[in-house]
Each structure stands twice: as structure tokens, then as C-alpha cells.
C-alpha positions, -999 to 999 in steps of 0.1 A, spaced: 6 -118 260 1 -147 241 12 -154 202 -25 -161 195 -34 -131 212 -6 -114 192 -21 -125 159 -58 -116 173 -44 -80 185 -27 -75 148 -60 -81 128 -76 -60 153 -57 -26 149 -54 -37 107 -91 -35 105 -92 -6 134 -56 14 144 -76 41 161 -95 12 190 -81 24 222 -58 3 243 -86 -2 269 -109 -17 242 -84 -42 225 -74 -51 263 -114 -63 264 -120 -75 228 -84 -96 241 -91 -106 279 -64 -91 286 -55 -50 307 -47 -21 286 -12 -14 299 -6 -54 282 -15 -41 250 6 -15 254 40 -30 259 32 -57 233 25 -24 203 54 -8 213 78 -43 214 60 -49 179 74 -14 167 104 -22 181 108 -57 165 94 -36 137 63 -60 129 43 -24 135 58 -6 109 33 21 109 -3 38 116 -24 55 90 -57 66 74 -71 56 50 -86 81 27 -106 87 2 -89 115 -17 -116 118 -51 -133 134 -18 -117 162 -12 -101 193 -32 -66 172 -29 -61 161 -72 -39 129 -67 -40 109 -102 -27 69 -92 -9 42 -113 5 8 -112 34 3 -127 49 -28 -141 82 -31 -140 110 -58 -154 143 -58 -142 176 -77 -145 189 -91 -111 223 -82 -102 248 -112 -94 245 -120 -59 217 -93 -48 185 -107 -69 159 -76 -70 167 -63 -39 187 -37 -49 168 -25 -77 134 -28 -52 150 -12 -28 165 18 -47 131 22 -62 106 18 -34 134 54 -20 116 74 -38 89 95 -22 64 91 -53 68 55 -44 33 43 -23 44 1 -23 65 -17 -43 61 -57 -49 84 -85 -61 61 -101 -86 59 -134 -97 42 -139 -141 49 -114 -161 74 -94 -149 94 -86 -117 82 -62 -94 48 -40 -91 43 -5 -77 19 21 -74 25 58 -77 8 88 -72 18 131 -88 0 160 -94 -11 144 -129 -9 121 -161 24 143 -169 43 141 -138 39 105 -132 52 101 -169 83 120 -159 91 99 -132 89 66 -157 105 88 -179 136 104 -163 137 83 -131 125 51 -133 132 34 -166 162 50 -170 170 31 -141 206 7 -146 187 -26 -146 153 -15 -162 144 -35 -189 110 -25 -199 85 -6 -179 39 -8 -185 24 23 -166 -16 16 -153 -36 50 -147 -60 40 -122 -93 53 -128 -122 48 -100 -105 35 -67 -137 6 -54 -121 -10 -30 -87 -3 -8 -73 -22 18 -107 -39 24 -126 -10 28 -155 0 -1 -144 35 -15 -177 42 -34 -215 44 -25 -240 21 -35 -249 30 -67 -287 30 -86 -276 19 -127 -300 39 -138 -293 34 -176 -322 25 -204 -323 -6 -214 -329 -4 -252 -352 -35 -260 
């Protein structure tokens, strides 16, 4: 498959991973077998890391609390931020871990059953790590858009304007 077709395939899958190989083939002008082989190659090479559903947990009975945690760390000699970022990424609570520019070094997204779970994670597992200088935790109150998808229905503001 040509590089341009591979890029288009990746874009299509990022937008909708439920598209069948037949549909993807039609959209790309190639056979479904070529799509299947290209997806397998991209998975082997670690370009495609997996396929996940985007779920609006607020519409379910499952209660989750999410938080964004900013971390300042001391990078290790010859390793930079890699070692601490890898260590933090191994915690099951950690959904994302990014190296950032600006006022802090790492940004995490984590989830727990309640605020206390997240606070305990920060206090007992994250903050004591060698190299962690400080943390700032911000709780997610509501998700309006996630990974390019609106998570809320359009609402009408019913508040009365006071004159």
C-alpha cells in the first residue's frame, strides 16, 4: 500500500475504528485483503496500538472520577524524563502520561472510584516516587468533548436574564 493510502487509512481508523475492511477498501480504492494486510503490518510495527471504544461513562451506572495531574520532576542523568515517565505509566490508574513544555514536566490523566481514591494515589504512590518534586491535581467536573467527539447534547440555557 502506498504511504499516502496508509496515512488515509490511519486517519479513517482514528475517526471510526468500526469501519469494515470492505468499506475501508472502497474508500481507499484497494481490496479488503490489502487493508487487512496493512492493518496487520501497522499493528506488528507498533503504529496501531489498539482499538478502543469512546464511552460516555456519565450515561452509565458506573461512577468514575477523573483528574488531570501536573507533575514537576527532576530528570535523571543520562535518562532525562524517560525513566520516571515509564515508571508512572505503569500504574493501572494512569490513562495518559505526556511530557509537557511550560510550567510542569508531566501531565497525567487518571481515574478512580471517587475523589479519595485519586487523592490516595497521589499521596501514597505518586508523590513518594524518587524524582517527583511536586504535583497539582485538577478534578474533571464534566467532559464536553473528548478525542474530537462531543460528549454532551446541545442544551438550551433556561436561566432567566435579570434586568
